[in-house]
N, C-alpha and C positions, 0 to 999 in steps of 0.2 A: 504494500500500500504506500502511496505517496502523499506528501503534504500538498494540498491543493488550496490555493488562495485566489480570490477573484475580486478585482476592484470594481466598485460601482459608484459613480459620481452623481447619480440621479437622486440626490438627497437635499434636504434643506434643514437649516438650524432654526430654532425658535426659543423664545423665552416666555414663560408663563408666570404671571404675578398673582399671588394669593391676595384677594381683595381685603381680607381681614388682617392678615399678618404682614402684608406687603413684601413677603419673601419671594425671591425669584427662583424658578426652577428652569433649568436649561435642558433642551431636548434636541435630538437629531432624528429625522424621520425621512421615509421615502422608500425607494426600491432597494431592498437589501440583496435579493437573489433573483435570477431569471432562469427559466427553463425553455427548452426547445429552440434555442437560438445560439449560433456560434458566437462566442464572446471574443474579446481582444486577445485572449490567450489561446484561441483555436480550439476551445473545448465546448461541448454541448452537454447539458444536463437534461436527460429525459424527464418529462413532467412527473411521471410516476415515481421515479427515484427521488426527485427533490421534494415532492409532496409527502411521501412517506417519511422521509427524514425530517422534514419540517414539523410534521405532526409529533414525531417522537421528541424532537427538541423542545417543542412547546410544552408537551406533557411533563417531561422530565426536568426541564430547566426554567422556561419562562413562567409557567404556572406556579412553580415553587420558589420564584424569586432567586434563582441560581444562575440565570443567563447573563454572564458577564462578558465584557469585551475589553480590549486593551487599546492604548494609544500607540500607534506605530505598527510596524510589521514584525511580530514575533517570529523567531526562527524555528518554532516547533508547534505541535498540536496542543500542548498543555496551556491552560489558563494560569498565568502568573498573577496571584492575588496582589502582590506588591506593585503591579503595573496596571491594575484595573482602573479604567476611567469612566465606565458607564455600565448601566444594567439595562438589558433589553426587556421592555415591558409588553411588547406585542409583536406578533409575526403572523400575517394572514395572507392567503392567496387571493388575488383580486379577480380571478377568472380569466385572465389574459396572460397566463404563464409568468406573472410577476408575483413576487412575495414581498408584501409591504410591511416594513417594520418601524418600530419606534423605540428609542432608547433614551433613558433619563441619565443625564450626566451626574456622576457621583461627587460627593464632597471628599475626594481623595487627592493626593498630590498630582497625579496625572489628570484626574477629572478637573481640577482647578485650572490646569493649563488649557484644557478644552474650553472651559467656561470663559476664560480670558480671551481666547481666540474668537469665540462666538460673539462676545461683547464688542470686539474690535471689527467684526464683519468679515472674518476670515471664511474662505470657502473650504469646506471639508467634505470628504467622501467616506465610504465604508468599504471594508474588505471582508468577505466571508472567509472562514478558515476551516478546513476539514481534512480528513484522510480518506483515501479511496483508490480504487484501481481504474486504469484507463485502457481503452482499446481503440485502435484506429477505426475511423468511420469510413464511409464510402470514398473510394479513390485516395484514402489516407490524407484527405485535406483537413481533417479535424480529428479530435479525440473524443470518445464518448465516455462519460463518467458512468461507472458500473454501480450495480445495486448494493455493493458493500460500502457505499459512501457513508461516512460518519461525520456529522457536523460538530466541530469543536465550539465555534461561535458563529452566529449569523452575521456579526458585525464587529470588526475592529475599526477604530476611527483612524483615518489616514488623511494626509494633506493633499490638496490640489497640486499635482505635480508642476503646474505652471507658476506656482507662487513660492512656497518655501524652498523647494528643491532648486528652482532656477536662481533664487536669491543666493542660496548657499554656494551654488556652482560659481556664481559671479564673484563671490568673496574669494573662493579658492583659486580662481583664475587671476586674481590680483587687480580686478577692476576697481575704479575709484567710486566708493559709496560714501562720500563725505559731504556734509552740509555745514554751513556756518551757524553761528549762534548756539553752538553746543548741541544741536539736535542729533547729529550723528558724527562723532569725531573720529579721527584716525585711530586713537587709542581704543575706541569701542570696536572698530573693525578688527584690530589685533586680538581683542578679547574673544570675539566671535571665532576667529581662526584657531585660537588655542582650544576653545571648547570643542570644535569639530575634530581637531587633530588628536585630542586626548580621549574622545568618546569611542567606546567599543562599537563594532558594527551592530551589535544587538540593540543598542540604545540610540543609534544614529538618527532614526526618524523622529524620536522624541526630542532630541537635541535640536534638530532642524526646526521643529514646530516651536520650541521655546525661543530660539533665536528670532524666528519670524514674528512671533508675538511681541517680543521686546522691540523689534524694529518698527512694527505698526504703531505701538504705543508712542514711540519717540517722534514719529512723523506726524502723529495726531495732536501732539502738544502745541 
């Protein structure tokens, strides 16, 4: 069985405010998984395979408030509780081979990073993560996910590749990202570079998001 992850950017972030307590709750929702269509990784999930696994996942995890996800791209199928950023609260098929999910952002260290990014208007996506076997499709133009597919999480939260990743790549290429009046000084760029260079590959996505969030806050001042 192989680790299988799929990025889906058809999501939106939202903030709900409790009228009585004025407390804010942050959510991300949208299409978490899709069946019967070739995705960007060249894989197809048969509707029956995804439907059966989604039902099991909802029964065993969502309904029991155990459906967690992480910030970034973990390198294995295990949910690392020290990296949890949200709890998936619903996952339903919409009748058009889409599985619509909603996740509440948790008050954890990684969850607070996500909350800050949502407050700053960052564009976020989700990535499903599971284990399963693959077989070549017709003409070997795609791979078909088999019925041993086992979902680890319906959604890890990931960055829009056109934002944090591009920004970090610009830093590492030595481009000038400096403003006057202390908004973004050369010393700050050096600090970003040190963070990236000292971060392990396991935590690199989280580091990129943290840097991007700090960058957005600085230019918003």
